[in-house]
N, C-alpha and C positions, 0 to 999 in steps of 0.2 A: 512446593507441591509437586512440581513437574521435574524435580532434580533426579538425575540418574545416579544410582549407587554403583559406580563402576567397579568397585572392588568385588562385587558379587558375581561378576561375569568376566569371561575372557573376551576382550574386544578384538575384532578382526577388521582391518580397513580393507574395504572392497572398492577399488577405483571404478568410477562410473564410466562405462563405455557401451554405447548402444548403436548398432548399425542404423543408418538413416531409414532403411527399408522396414525396420521393426518399430519405428516411431508411430504412435497414434496421433490423432488430430490435436489433442491438447498439448502433447510434447512438441509438435511442430509449431503450434501457435505460441506457446509460452516459454520454451526453453531458450533463454537469453542470459547465460551466466556471466554477466558483466557487473561492475559496480552499479548499484541501483537497478539491477535487473532481476531475473527469476531463473532459478535452476530447477529443472524437472528431473527427478531421479527415480529409477525403478527400485522398489523396496520389498518385493516379494510377490508371490502369487497364491498364498494360502487362503483358506476359507475366511479367516478373520482378518480384519484390518490391523496391520502393525501400527505402533505408535512411533512417531519420529520427532526429533528435537534438534534444533540448531542454535548454538550459543545459549543452551539451557532454556530455550523457549519452544513451546509446542508448535509443530508444523502441520499444515494441511496434508492429509493423505486421502486419496480417492481412488476408485477403480477407473482404469482407462480402457475403453472399448470392451467393457464387461469381462476383462481378463486380469491383467496384472495390477498391482497396487503401485501408485506413483506418489512421491512426495513433491509438493510444490513449494519451493523455498524462496522467500524474499532475501535478496542479497544486499547488504548495506553499501552505501556509497563509498565507505572507507575500506571495504574488503578487497583483498588482493591475494594472489597465490593459491596455494592448496587449502581446501576447506573440507570438513567432515560433518556429516549428519549422523546422529546416533539413532539407531533403529532398534526397537524392542518388538519381538514377535514370539511365537510359541517355542522357538528354538533357543531363545536367549537374547543377547544384545550384541549388535555388531555396528560397524561404522561404514558408511558409504561415502567415498571421497569424490570431490569434483574440483575442477580448476576454474579460477576466475579469469576471464579474458580481459583484454584492455579496452577501455573506452574513455575518450577525453571529452570533457564538457566545456563549452565556451563560457565567456563572461557576459554579464548583462549589467549595464549601468543605468540607474533609475534616479531621477531628480524628484524629490518630494518637497512640497511647500511647507508641510507641517513637520518641523524638525523633531517633535515629540515622537513621531513614528520611527525615527532613527535613534534618537537618544532620549528615551522616556524619563519623565520626572520620577523622583523617589516614590511618590504615591502611586504612579503608574506601575512601577515595578512590583508593588505589593499585589495589585490586581493581576498583573501578567503571571507572576509565580503561581497564584491560585488557579488561574485558567490553564496554565501549562500542566499542572498536576491533574486537573480534570481530563485534559486531552490525553495525557499519558495513560490514565486508567482506561479510557475508551479504546486507545490503540492496542492495549494489552488484552482486550476481550477475546476469549476463545470459546465459542460454543460448538457443540459436537456435530450439528447438522451440516451437511455439505451445501455449498452455494447452489442456487437454482440454475445458474449459468456462469461460465468462466469466460466466454466470449461476451464481454460486457458491452452494453449500449453506452454511447456518449450521453452524458447528462443534458447536453444541448447540441443542436446542429449548427455549426459555424466554424470558421477558420481558427486554427491555433495561433495564438499571439506570443506565447512563451513556452518553451519546451521544458521538460523535466531536467533537473541536475545542473542548471546554469549556476555558475558562481555569481552571486549577486552583490552589487555595490550600490548602496543607497546614499546619495549625496557624497559619494566618494569613499564611503566606509563599507568594508566588506562585512556581510552578515551571512547567515546560514544559506546553503544552496537552495535553489528552487525545488520544492518537494512535490510538485505536481505539474499538471498541465493547465495553461490559461487559454480560454476560448474568448475570442473577440465577438461578442454578440450584444445587441441593444439591451438597455435597462428594461426590465419587465418581462424578458423572455422566460417562459416556464423552464424550471430545472427539474429533471426527472431522475428517478432512481435507476442506476445502471443494472441492477439486479434486485430481486426480491430480498427483503431483510427486515430488521427491526431497528427503529430509531433509538440510539443509545445516548446521544448527547445533542442538545441544541442550545443556542444562546448567542448573545451579542458579545464577541470577544475583542480584546483590544486591537490585535493585529489582524485577525480574520474577519472582523465584522460579524454579520449574521451568518451563523454556521450550523450545519447539520451533519452528524455522524450516523452512518448506517452500518450495522453488523450484518454481513451476508452469510456468515458461518465459517467455522474453522479458521479463524484469524484473518479472514478477508474483510477489510473495513474500507468503506468509501467515506470521504469527507468533501463536502462542497461548501464554499464560503464566499464572502463579499456580497451576500444576497441582499436584495432590497426588502424582502420579507421572508418569513418562515411559515410554511403551511402545515407543518406536522409538529407533534410533541413527543417527548421521550416516552418510550414504550409502545408507540404505534408500530403495527406491522404494515409494511408497504409492499405493494406488488411491483414487479419490474415495469418501468415506465410510468409509475405514479408520480404526480407532481409533488415535490417537497418544498418548493419555494420559487423565487423569481430572481433573475439576475439584477445585481445592483453594483454599488461602488463603496460599500461600507468597509470600515477598517483601513488597513494600509493599502490603498488602491489609488491609482492615478486617474481612473475612469471606469465606466461600467465594463465588467467582464466576469466570467465565471471561472473560479479556480477549483480544480478537482484533484484530490489526493487518493491514491490507492495504497493500502498497507497490508502486508503479509507478515505473519509472525512478528508483529511490532516493528517492521522495517518498511519505510516508505520506498516504494518502487515506481518505476515508470509506467503510468497508466496507458501509454501508447502501446505497450505490449498486449494489453487486453482488448484493444480495438483494432489490432492488425496494422498499426501505424508505426511500429518501432523502426528506428534507423540507427545503424551502427555509428 
């Protein structure tokens, strides 16, 4: 649906270079072009919003400071080197290039009593595959409306207990890197929507436990999990700060905490960027 037919256009690669003095607030806040980060690219100043795509997936495009259009691109943890975003506007199609900077993520070793959360049984894997497919569909959601805010609120107020991107070892076995932030807060603490949006998936999932997905618009998706309870249902429109559940320790968890994912263009990125807490 969103594929570009490159043969119809002459593609020109335009390297991204913007003086710091020309950056707007969102660019200064969000532009962290590292693996697992966000790249903010100027993509035109015409009357109509251009369309942008990264790795064949649609990308958020919004006005910055009421002037130029910017693309806000989620960068995969595996990305490195030179990358290009394809832009379609009234003049045709061109590419805007950017470079991925270096960032090293440390390791985290976790001991779980329940070995099924490390090596699931065959019947568990059937459930896991079904749940992973539902989550993949949720992460691919792309609705046209711009998010109500991109300086997000933390879903809970409390100290961080695990950072984004950690290489994770459960009972000595390496698994997928940590895809969000963990907050160390007591069980029962209300969990709030970081921005307005629509609930697109809820449920009790094998690894995540009680889980809520919120679509904030243009591919910006929040996911909170390990909840003790869920207070919303699929299809609900939620305001910024609305309570969507409570902190718990369901799923693959060693104790009460709140896990928060942020996804852009179907790429899990560091939520710390959106709360002004990013560290190189």
